[in-house]
Structure formats: C-alpha cells, structure tokens
N, C-alpha and C positions, 0 to 999 in steps of 0.2 A: 794597634791597628787590627782590624778584622782580616783574618786570612780566609780565602775561599774554602768552603768545606771540601775535604778530600773524598772523592767517590771511590769506593772499593768494589772489586769484583766479588759477587756473592759466592763464587766457587772456591777461590783461593785466598781471598781477603787482601789481595795486592791492589795498590792504587791504580785506577784507570787513568791513562795519560792521553791517549789519542781522542780526538773529537768523535770518531766513529765508535770507539769502545764505550765512551761515555753515553753516546746516544742510544746504543744497544743495551747498556747496563751490564755488560759482561766482557771479560777480556778475550782476546782471540784464541788463546790456547784452551781455555775453559769452554769456549763456544764450540771448538772442534771436538772436544771430548764429549760434550753434551750431544752433538749431532750423531756421534758414533753410538752413544747409549740409546738414543731414540730408535735406532734401526735394529737393536738387538733385543730379543725377548728377555723378560725377567727370569732369574734363576728359579723363582717360585711359581712361575706361570705354567699352567698345565697346557700341554699341546695335544689337540685331538685331531686325528685324521679320519675323515669320513669316507667310506667306500661308496662308490656310485652304485645305485640299484640298477639292475639290468632288466 
C-alpha cells in the first residue's frame, strides 16, 4: 500500500504532524527561531549611523 508522503520541517528535518505546521511548511519551534533571526542584524552586516546636518 502507498503511505502518504511524510512532510518534514526544512529547519530541523523533523516530521510535521499538525495541520497548521503542514500548511505553513515549518514546525513551531523553527518558526519561532526564524522570527527571532529576522529581527536581528547579520553579523557581517555593516551598520552606519548618520548624523543630522544642522
């Protein structure tokens, strides 16, 4: 018999079990980690602060 294809999280390679995770394509833990990373600057990113002209 054919078994349904197991969908895995691209972040940790664990199987996605809930309908919500399957719909999003990512597990809840990896989703939270990704959200944190989106809000932090890259280590290699150059930060420039411009002073206002008076």
